[in-house]
ROPAFI-784519 format. One record per residue: z, x, y of N, C-alpha, C in turn; residue number from 1; residue in three letters. Coordinates in nm, 2 decimals, padded with zeros to 4 digits. Each point is the difference from the previous one (the first is absolute). Layout:
N
n.w  n.u  n.v  ca.w  ca.u  ca.v  c.w  c.u  c.v  nr  rest
Z  X  Y  Z  X  Y  Z  X  Y  NUM  ALA
...
//
This chain:
223
n.w  n.u  n.v  ca.w  ca.u  ca.v  c.w  c.u  c.v  nr  rest
07.45  15.78  06.31  -00.09  00.04  -00.11  00.08  00.09  -00.09  1  MET
-00.02  -00.02  -00.13  00.08  00.08  -00.10  -00.04  00.15  00.01  2  ALA
00.10  00.08  -00.02  -00.02  00.15  00.00  -00.04  00.05  -00.14  3  GLN
-00.06  00.11  00.00  -00.03  00.06  -00.13  00.12  00.08  -00.05  4  ASP
00.06  -00.05  -00.10  00.12  00.07  -00.06  -00.02  00.06  -00.13  5  THR
-00.13  00.01  -00.04  -00.04  00.05  -00.13  00.05  00.14  -00.03  6  SER
00.02  00.08  00.11  00.05  00.14  -00.02  00.15  00.01  00.02  7  LYS
00.07  -00.11  00.02  00.14  00.01  00.02  00.07  00.01  -00.13  8  GLU
00.12  00.07  -00.01  00.07  00.01  -00.12  00.06  -00.13  -00.05  9  PRO
00.02  -00.02  -00.13  00.05  -00.12  -00.05  00.15  -00.01  00.04  10  LEU
00.03  -00.12  00.04  00.14  -00.03  00.04  00.07  -00.07  -00.12  11  LEU
-00.06  -00.11  -00.05  00.05  -00.07  -00.11  -00.10  00.01  -00.12  12  TYR
00.06  00.00  -00.12  -00.08  -00.02  -00.12  00.09  -00.09  -00.10  13  ARG
-00.06  -00.11  -00.04  00.07  -00.09  -00.09  -00.07  00.01  -00.13  14  LEU
00.08  00.00  -00.11  -00.06  00.01  -00.13  00.07  -00.10  -00.10  15  GLU
-00.09  -00.08  -00.06  00.05  -00.09  -00.11  00.12  -00.09  00.05  16  ASP
-00.02  -00.06  00.12  00.11  -00.08  00.05  00.00  -00.14  -00.05  17  ILE
00.12  -00.04  -00.05  00.02  -00.14  -00.04  00.13  -00.05  00.06  18  ILE
00.00  -00.11  00.07  00.12  -00.06  00.05  00.02  -00.14  -00.06  19  GLN
00.12  -00.03  -00.04  00.03  -00.12  -00.06  00.12  -00.07  00.07  20  LYS
00.00  -00.13  00.02  00.11  -00.08  00.05  00.03  -00.10  -00.11  21  TYR
00.13  00.00  -00.05  00.04  -00.09  -00.10  -00.08  00.01  -00.12  22  GLY
-00.05  00.12  -00.04  -00.08  00.02  -00.12  -00.14  -00.03  00.02  23  GLY
-00.05  -00.05  00.12  -00.14  -00.03  00.02  -00.06  00.11  00.08  24  ARG
-00.12  00.05  -00.04  -00.07  00.10  00.07  -00.06  -00.06  00.13  25  ALA
00.03  00.06  00.11  -00.06  -00.04  00.13  -00.09  00.10  00.06  26  VAL
00.00  00.12  -00.05  -00.08  00.11  00.06  -00.04  00.10  -00.11  27  LEU
-00.13  00.03  -00.01  -00.04  00.10  -00.09  -00.11  00.09  00.06  28  GLY
00.03  00.12  00.03  -00.09  00.10  00.07  -00.01  00.12  -00.09  29  ILE
-00.12  00.02  -00.05  -00.03  00.12  -00.09  00.01  00.13  00.08  30  ASP
-00.06  -00.01  00.12  -00.01  00.12  00.08  -00.03  -00.03  00.15  31  SER
00.07  00.06  00.09  -00.02  -00.02  00.14  00.03  00.13  00.08  32  LEU
-00.09  00.04  00.08  00.02  00.12  00.09  -00.02  -00.04  00.15  33  ALA
00.10  00.04  00.08  -00.01  -00.03  00.14  00.01  00.14  00.08  34  ILE
-00.10  00.02  00.08  -00.01  00.13  00.07  00.09  -00.01  00.13  35  ALA
00.05  00.12  00.04  00.08  00.01  00.12  -00.09  -00.04  00.12  36  SER
00.06  -00.07  00.09  -00.06  -00.04  00.13  -00.10  -00.12  -00.02  37  LYS
-00.01  -00.05  -00.12  -00.10  -00.11  -00.02  00.06  -00.13  00.04  38  SER
-00.09  -00.10  00.01  00.04  -00.14  00.02  -00.05  -00.08  -00.12  39  ILE
00.09  -00.06  -00.07  -00.04  -00.07  -00.12  00.04  -00.15  00.02  40  ILE
-00.10  -00.09  -00.03  00.02  -00.14  00.02  00.03  -00.06  -00.14  41  GLY
00.09  -00.10  -00.01  00.02  -00.08  -00.12  -00.03  -00.14  00.03  42  LEU
-00.08  -00.06  -00.09  -00.03  -00.14  00.02  00.02  -00.07  -00.14  43  VAL
00.02  -00.13  00.00  00.02  -00.07  -00.12  00.08  -00.13  00.03  44  GLY
-00.01  -00.09  -00.10  00.07  -00.13  00.02  00.15  00.02  00.00  45  HIS
00.08  -00.09  00.04  00.15  00.00  -00.01  00.03  00.01  -00.15  46  ASN
00.10  00.09  -00.03  00.04  00.02  -00.13  -00.09  00.10  -00.08  47  GLY
-00.10  00.07  00.07  -00.09  00.09  -00.07  00.07  00.14  -00.02  48  SER
00.11  00.02  00.06  00.07  00.13  -00.02  00.00  00.09  00.12  49  GLY
-00.05  -00.04  00.12  00.00  00.08  00.12  00.13  00.05  00.04  50  LYS
00.10  -00.09  00.01  00.13  00.03  00.05  00.07  00.09  -00.10  51  SER
-00.02  -00.02  -00.13  00.06  00.08  -00.10  -00.05  00.14  00.01  52  THR
-00.13  00.02  00.02  -00.06  00.13  00.01  00.06  00.07  00.12  53  LEU
00.01  -00.07  00.11  00.06  00.06  00.12  00.14  00.05  -00.02  54  LEU
00.08  -00.08  -00.07  00.14  00.04  -00.03  00.01  00.12  -00.09  55  ARG
-00.09  00.01  -00.09  -00.01  00.12  -00.08  -00.04  00.12  00.08  56  ILE
-00.10  -00.01  00.09  -00.04  00.11  00.08  00.11  00.04  00.10  57  LEU
00.09  -00.10  00.03  00.11  00.03  00.10  00.12  00.05  -00.08  58  ALA
-00.01  00.01  -00.13  00.12  00.05  -00.08  00.12  -00.09  00.01  59  PHE
-00.03  -00.13  00.02  00.11  -00.10  00.01  00.02  -00.06  -00.14  60  LEU
-00.10  00.01  -00.09  00.02  -00.04  -00.14  -00.08  00.09  -00.09  61  GLU
00.05  00.02  -00.11  -00.06  00.09  -00.10  -00.09  -00.08  -00.10  62  ALA
-00.11  00.04  -00.04  -00.08  -00.07  -00.09  00.07  00.00  -00.14  63  PRO
-00.03  -00.10  -00.08  00.05  -00.01  -00.13  -00.05  00.11  -00.09  64  ALA
-00.13  00.04  00.03  -00.06  00.11  -00.07  -00.09  00.08  00.09  65  GLN
-00.03  00.12  -00.03  -00.09  00.08  00.08  00.07  00.09  00.10  66  GLY
-00.08  00.08  00.07  00.05  00.10  00.09  -00.06  -00.01  00.14  67  LYS
00.08  00.03  00.10  -00.05  00.00  00.14  00.02  00.14  00.05  68  VAL
-00.11  00.07  00.04  00.01  00.13  00.05  -00.02  00.00  00.15  69  PHE
00.08  00.07  00.07  -00.01  00.01  00.15  00.00  00.15  00.04  70  PHE
-00.11  00.04  00.07  -00.02  00.14  00.03  00.00  00.08  -00.13  71  GLN
-00.05  -00.05  -00.11  -00.01  00.08  -00.12  00.13  00.00  -00.09  72  GLY
00.10  -00.07  00.05  00.13  00.00  -00.07  00.03  -00.14  -00.06  73  LYS
00.04  -00.01  -00.12  00.04  -00.13  -00.06  00.13  -00.04  00.07  74  ALA
00.00  -00.12  00.05  00.11  -00.05  00.09  00.05  -00.13  -00.06  75  CYS
00.13  -00.03  00.04  00.06  -00.12  -00.03  00.08  -00.06  00.11  76  CYS
00.06  -00.11  -00.01  00.06  -00.07  00.11  00.13  00.07  00.04  77  THR
00.06  00.08  -00.08  00.13  00.06  00.03  -00.02  00.13  00.08  78  ARG
-00.12  00.04  00.03  -00.02  00.12  00.08  -00.01  -00.03  00.15  79  GLN
00.11  00.04  00.07  00.00  -00.03  00.14  -00.11  00.07  00.08  80  ASP
-00.04  00.12  -00.04  -00.09  00.08  00.08  -00.14  -00.07  00.01  81  TRP
-00.04  -00.07  -00.10  -00.13  -00.07  00.00  00.02  -00.14  00.07  82  VAL
00.11  -00.06  -00.01  00.02  -00.13  00.06  00.01  00.01  00.15  83  ARG
00.03  00.12  00.05  00.01  00.03  00.15  -00.14  00.02  00.06  84  ARG
-00.10  00.02  -00.09  -00.13  00.02  00.05  -00.09  -00.13  00.01  85  LYS
00.06  -00.10  -00.07  -00.08  -00.13  -00.01  00.08  -00.11  00.05  86  VAL
-00.07  -00.09  00.07  00.07  -00.12  00.05  -00.09  -00.13  -00.02  87  THR
00.06  -00.11  -00.03  -00.07  -00.12  -00.03  00.04  -00.11  00.10  88  LEU
-00.10  -00.06  00.06  00.02  -00.12  00.08  -00.03  -00.12  -00.08  89  LEU
00.10  -00.08  -00.05  -00.03  -00.12  -00.08  -00.06  -00.11  00.08  90  PRO
-00.05  -00.10  -00.07  -00.06  -00.11  00.07  00.10  -00.08  00.09  91  GLN
00.12  -00.01  -00.04  00.10  -00.06  00.08  00.12  00.10  00.02  92  GLU
-00.01  00.09  00.09  00.10  00.10  00.01  00.13  -00.05  00.06  93  PRO
00.11  00.06  -00.04  00.13  -00.05  00.04  00.05  00.08  00.13  94  TYR
00.05  -00.07  00.10  00.05  00.07  00.12  00.15  -00.01  -00.01  95  LEU
00.07  00.10  00.05  00.14  00.00  00.01  00.04  -00.09  00.12  96  LEU
00.11  -00.07  -00.01  00.05  -00.09  00.11  00.05  00.09  00.11  97  LYS
-00.08  00.07  00.06  00.03  00.10  00.11  -00.11  00.00  00.10  98  ARG
00.01  00.09  00.10  -00.10  00.01  00.10  -00.13  00.06  -00.06  99  SER
-00.11  -00.01  00.07  -00.13  00.06  -00.04  00.02  00.15  -00.01  100  VAL
00.06  00.06  00.10  00.02  00.15  -00.01  00.08  00.04  -00.12  101  GLU
00.11  -00.07  -00.04  00.08  00.03  -00.11  -00.08  -00.02  -00.13  102  ALA
-00.09  -00.10  -00.01  -00.08  -00.02  -00.11  -00.10  00.12  -00.02  103  ASN
-00.07  00.03  00.11  -00.10  00.11  -00.01  00.06  00.13  -00.04  104  VAL
00.12  00.03  00.06  00.06  00.13  -00.03  00.08  00.01  -00.13  105  ALA
00.02  -00.11  -00.07  00.09  -00.01  -00.11  -00.04  00.11  -00.11  106  TYR
-00.12  00.01  -00.03  -00.04  00.10  -00.10  00.04  00.14  00.03  107  GLY
-00.02  00.04  00.13  00.04  00.13  00.04  00.15  00.02  -00.01  108  LEU
00.08  -00.10  00.03  00.14  00.01  -00.01  00.05  00.02  -00.14  109  ARG
-00.07  -00.08  -00.09  00.04  00.01  -00.14  -00.03  00.14  -00.06  110  VAL
-00.11  00.06  00.05  -00.03  00.13  -00.05  00.07  00.11  00.07  111  ARG
00.08  -00.03  00.11  00.07  00.10  00.07  -00.09  00.08  00.09  112  GLY
-00.11  -00.05  00.04  -00.10  00.07  00.08  00.02  -00.04  00.15  113  GLU
-00.06  00.08  00.08  00.01  -00.02  00.15  -00.06  -00.14  00.03  114  ASP
00.08  -00.09  00.06  -00.05  -00.13  00.04  00.01  -00.02  00.15  115  ASN
-00.05  00.09  00.08  00.00  -00.01  00.14  -00.07  -00.13  00.04  116  ARG
00.04  -00.07  00.11  -00.06  -00.12  00.04  -00.15  00.01  00.03  117  PRO
-00.05  00.12  00.04  -00.14  00.01  00.03  -00.09  -00.01  -00.13  118  ASP
00.06  00.02  -00.11  -00.08  -00.01  -00.13  -00.02  -00.15  -00.02  119  LYS
00.10  -00.08  00.01  -00.02  -00.15  -00.01  -00.10  -00.05  00.10  120  ALA
00.01  00.05  00.12  -00.09  -00.05  00.11  -00.15  00.04  -00.03  121  ARG
-00.01  00.12  -00.06  -00.14  00.05  -00.03  -00.07  -00.09  -00.10  122  GLU
00.07  -00.04  -00.11  -00.06  -00.08  -00.10  -00.01  -00.15  00.04  123  VAL
00.09  -00.05  00.08  -00.02  -00.13  00.05  -00.13  -00.01  00.09  124  LEU
-00.02  00.11  00.07  -00.13  00.00  00.08  -00.12  00.01  -00.09  125  ASP
00.01  00.07  -00.11  -00.11  00.00  -00.10  -00.03  -00.13  -00.05  126  MET
00.10  -00.09  -00.02  -00.03  -00.13  -00.06  -00.02  -00.11  00.11  127  VAL
-00.01  00.05  00.13  -00.03  -00.09  00.11  00.11  -00.09  00.05  128  GLY
00.12  00.05  -00.02  00.12  -00.07  00.06  00.06  00.09  00.11  129  LEU
00.00  -00.05  00.12  00.05  00.07  00.11  00.15  00.04  -00.02  130  CYS
00.03  00.13  -00.01  00.14  00.04  -00.03  00.10  -00.06  00.10  131  PRO
-00.03  00.00  00.13  00.09  -00.05  00.10  00.03  -00.15  -00.03  132  GLU
-00.09  -00.07  -00.05  00.02  -00.14  -00.03  00.07  -00.03  -00.13  133  ASP
-00.01  00.09  -00.10  00.04  -00.03  -00.14  00.11  00.08  -00.05  134  PHE
00.04  00.12  00.05  00.10  00.08  -00.07  00.13  -00.07  -00.01  135  VAL
00.04  -00.08  00.10  00.13  -00.07  00.00  -00.01  -00.15  -00.05  136  ARG
-00.12  -00.04  -00.04  -00.02  -00.14  -00.04  00.06  -00.01  -00.14  137  ARG
00.06  -00.12  -00.03  00.06  -00.02  -00.13  -00.11  -00.04  -00.10  138  SER
00.03  00.02  -00.13  -00.09  -00.03  -00.11  -00.04  -00.15  00.00  139  TRP
00.09  -00.09  00.04  -00.03  -00.14  -00.01  -00.08  -00.05  00.12  140  HIS
-00.03  00.09  00.10  -00.08  -00.04  00.12  -00.14  00.03  -00.02  141  GLU
-00.04  00.05  -00.12  -00.14  00.04  -00.02  -00.08  -00.11  -00.07  142  LEU
-00.13  00.00  00.04  -00.10  -00.09  -00.07  -00.03  00.07  -00.13  143  SER
-00.07  -00.07  -00.09  -00.04  00.05  -00.13  -00.08  00.13  00.02  144  GLY
-00.10  00.00  00.09  -00.08  00.12  00.02  00.08  00.12  00.06  145  GLY
00.09  -00.03  00.09  00.08  00.10  00.06  00.09  00.06  -00.11  146  GLU
00.06  -00.08  -00.09  00.09  00.05  -00.10  -00.08  00.09  -00.10  147  ALA
-00.12  -00.04  -00.03  -00.08  00.08  -00.09  -00.03  00.14  00.07  148  GLN
-00.03  00.00  00.12  -00.03  00.12  00.07  00.13  00.09  00.01  149  ARG
00.12  -00.06  00.02  00.12  00.08  00.00  00.02  00.06  -00.13  150  VAL
-00.02  -00.08  -00.11  00.01  00.05  -00.13  -00.09  00.12  -00.03  151  ALA
-00.12  -00.01  00.05  -00.10  00.11  -00.01  00.05  00.12  00.08  152  LEU
00.05  -00.02  00.12  00.05  00.11  00.08  00.12  00.07  -00.07  153  ALA
00.08  -00.07  -00.07  00.11  00.06  -00.08  -00.05  00.09  -00.11  154  ALA
-00.12  -00.03  -00.05  -00.06  00.09  -00.10  -00.07  00.12  00.07  155  ARG
-00.07  -00.02  00.11  -00.07  00.10  00.07  00.09  00.11  00.06  156  LEU
00.12  -00.04  00.03  00.09  00.10  00.06  00.03  00.11  -00.10  157  ILE
-00.01  -00.03  -00.13  00.02  00.10  -00.10  -00.11  00.10  -00.02  158  LEU
-00.12  -00.03  00.07  -00.12  00.08  -00.01  -00.03  00.03  -00.15  159  LYS
-00.03  -00.11  -00.07  -00.01  00.01  -00.15  -00.13  00.07  -00.04  160  PRO
00.01  00.07  -00.12  -00.12  00.05  -00.06  -00.09  -00.11  -00.06  161  GLN
00.07  -00.10  -00.04  -00.07  -00.12  -00.06  00.06  -00.12  00.06  162  VAL
-00.09  -00.09  00.05  00.03  -00.13  00.05  -00.06  -00.11  -00.08  163  LEU
00.08  -00.08  -00.07  -00.05  -00.11  -00.09  00.02  -00.13  00.07  164  LEU
-00.10  -00.08  00.02  00.00  -00.13  00.07  -00.03  -00.11  -00.09  165  LEU
00.09  -00.10  -00.01  -00.03  -00.11  -00.09  -00.02  -00.13  00.09  166  ASP
-00.13  -00.03  00.01  -00.05  -00.12  00.08  00.07  00.01  00.14  167  GLU
-00.02  00.11  00.07  00.07  00.02  00.13  -00.03  -00.10  00.11  168  PRO
-00.12  -00.07  -00.01  -00.04  -00.09  00.11  -00.01  -00.14  -00.04  169  THR
00.05  -00.04  -00.11  -00.02  -00.14  -00.05  00.08  -00.09  00.10  170  THR
-00.07  -00.11  00.04  00.06  -00.10  00.09  00.04  00.05  00.14  171  SER
-00.05  00.11  00.04  00.04  00.05  00.13  -00.11  -00.03  00.11  172  LEU
00.04  00.00  00.12  -00.09  -00.03  00.11  -00.09  00.12  00.01  173  ASP
-00.11  -00.02  00.08  -00.11  00.10  00.01  00.05  00.13  00.06  174  ALA
00.09  -00.01  00.10  00.05  00.12  00.07  00.08  00.08  -00.10  175  GLU
00.09  -00.06  -00.07  00.09  00.07  -00.09  -00.09  00.07  -00.11  176  SER
-00.10  -00.08  -00.05  -00.09  00.06  -00.10  -00.07  00.12  00.04  177  THR
-00.05  00.00  00.13  -00.07  00.11  00.05  00.10  00.12  00.02  178  ARG
00.12  -00.02  00.05  00.09  00.10  00.03  00.05  00.07  -00.13  179  ARG
00.02  -00.08  -00.11  00.04  00.06  -00.12  -00.11  00.08  -00.06  180  ILE
-00.12  -00.04  00.00  -00.11  00.08  -00.05  -00.01  00.13  00.08  181  LYS
00.00  -00.01  00.13  -00.01  00.12  00.08  00.11  00.10  -00.02  182  GLU
00.12  -00.05  -00.01  00.12  00.09  -00.02  -00.01  00.07  -00.14  183  ALA
-00.05  -00.08  -00.10  -00.01  00.06  -00.13  -00.10  00.11  -00.01  184  SER
-00.11  -00.02  00.07  -00.11  00.10  00.00  00.05  00.12  00.08  185  LEU
00.08  -00.02  00.11  00.05  00.11  00.08  00.09  00.09  -00.08  186  ALA
00.07  -00.06  -00.10  00.08  00.09  -00.08  -00.08  00.10  -00.08  187  ALA
-00.12  -00.04  -00.05  -00.09  00.10  -00.06  -00.05  00.10  00.10  188  ARG
-00.04  -00.04  00.12  -00.05  00.09  00.10  00.10  00.10  00.04  189  THR
00.13  -00.04  00.03  00.10  00.08  00.05  00.07  00.09  -00.10  190  HIS
00.03  -00.06  -00.12  00.08  00.06  -00.10  -00.07  00.02  -00.14  191  TRP
-00.13  -00.02  -00.01  -00.07  00.01  -00.12  00.06  -00.09  -00.11  192  ASP
00.05  -00.12  00.04  00.06  -00.09  -00.09  -00.11  -00.07  -00.09  193  THR
00.03  -00.01  -00.13  -00.08  -00.07  -00.10  00.04  -00.14  00.01  194  THR
-00.10  -00.09  00.00  00.03  -00.15  00.01  -00.05  -00.07  -00.13  195  LEU
00.08  -00.09  -00.05  -00.04  -00.09  -00.11  00.03  -00.14  00.05  196  VAL
-00.10  -00.08  00.02  00.01  -00.13  00.06  -00.04  -00.11  -00.09  197  VAL
00.09  -00.09  -00.03  -00.04  -00.13  -00.07  -00.02  -00.10  00.11  198  ALA
-00.12  -00.06  00.00  -00.04  -00.10  00.10  -00.11  -00.09  -00.04  199  SER
00.00  -00.12  00.06  -00.11  -00.09  -00.02  -00.11  00.02  00.11  200  HIS
00.03  00.09  00.09  -00.09  00.02  00.12  -00.11  00.09  -00.05  201  ASP
-00.10  -00.05  -00.07  -00.11  00.09  -00.05  -00.08  00.07  00.11  202  MET
-00.02  -00.06  00.11  -00.08  00.06  00.10  00.07  00.13  00.05  203  ALA
00.13  -00.01  00.02  00.08  00.12  00.04  -00.01  00.11  -00.11  204  TRP
00.04  -00.04  -00.12  00.00  00.10  -00.11  -00.14  00.07  -00.02  205  LEU
-00.10  -00.08  00.01  -00.14  00.06  -00.02  -00.03  00.09  00.11  206  GLU
00.05  -00.02  00.12  -00.03  00.09  00.11  00.07  00.13  00.01  207  SER
00.12  00.01  -00.07  00.08  00.12  00.01  00.03  00.07  -00.13  208  ILE
-00.01  -00.07  -00.11  00.05  00.05  -00.13  -00.10  00.10  -00.06  209  CYS
00.05  00.11  -00.06  -00.08  00.09  -00.08  -00.03  -00.06  -00.13  210  ASP
00.08  -00.09  -00.05  -00.01  -00.06  -00.13  00.07  -00.14  00.00  211  LYS
-00.06  -00.10  -00.06  00.07  -00.13  -00.01  00.01  -00.02  -00.15  212  ILE
00.13  -00.03  -00.04  00.03  -00.03  -00.14  00.02  -00.15  -00.02  213  LEU
-00.06  -00.06  -00.10  00.02  -00.14  -00.03  00.09  -00.01  -00.12  214  THR
00.11  -00.08  00.01  00.09  -00.02  -00.11  -00.03  -00.14  -00.05  215  LEU
-00.03  -00.01  -00.13  -00.02  -00.13  -00.07  00.09  00.00  -00.13  216  GLU
00.10  -00.09  00.00  00.08  00.00  -00.12  00.07  00.13  -00.02  217  GLY
00.03  00.07  00.11  00.07  00.13  -00.02  -00.09  00.12  -00.03  218  GLY
-00.13  -00.02  -00.01  -00.09  00.10  -00.03  -00.09  00.04  00.12  219  ARG
-00.03  00.13  00.02  -00.07  00.05  00.11  -00.15  00.00  -00.02  220  LEU
-00.07  -00.03  00.11  -00.15  00.03  00.01  -00.01  00.07  00.14  221  THR
-00.11  00.07  00.02  -00.02  00.07  00.13  -00.12  -00.05  00.07  222  ILE
00.01  -00.04  00.13  -00.11  -00.06  00.07  -00.08  00.12  00.06  223  SER
//
């Protein structure tokens, strides 16, 4: 069930956002506020702007116009401090051609942070993959659902302030779908992580989201 986040401080504020690709406007958001610790759902047809919005929220691309505020500060893609607080799980995440453990711990190594093996084991357990069975398994030995869960574990190990999920359960088996949902919700429970989820699974979104945003032609409406 969704929590009451009405009294939580604002985490994001977007103002007068326009994004263009090849001169064509694909996203237009006059105003959007996202509270800390909230769960926001994004729905809409393919090409409606969901992935573009997630990439802007992840500071992976800058809008053509407008401002993105994070914790009250105007931010851009060049600021490492804010990008370290946010992580995005794309619909088809890329895995390194290495072991599961190496994939999960990669982000910590890049950041120069402590990457003790027990950290990888903890998040593998969160996504329902037995560490003893998976830490030494190679990337090419994983099923589609297992690969998606490893990719999520690689984000969870960072204990992100914001977790952005782009169709995280599309075409997955029921067990992987359940595990991904449970692990994502556990991030808010354990670390007060804010979640923004683009998904066609309306039943799940309606059961957990504080707010559901519908994108149509790059424009937002609130359910």
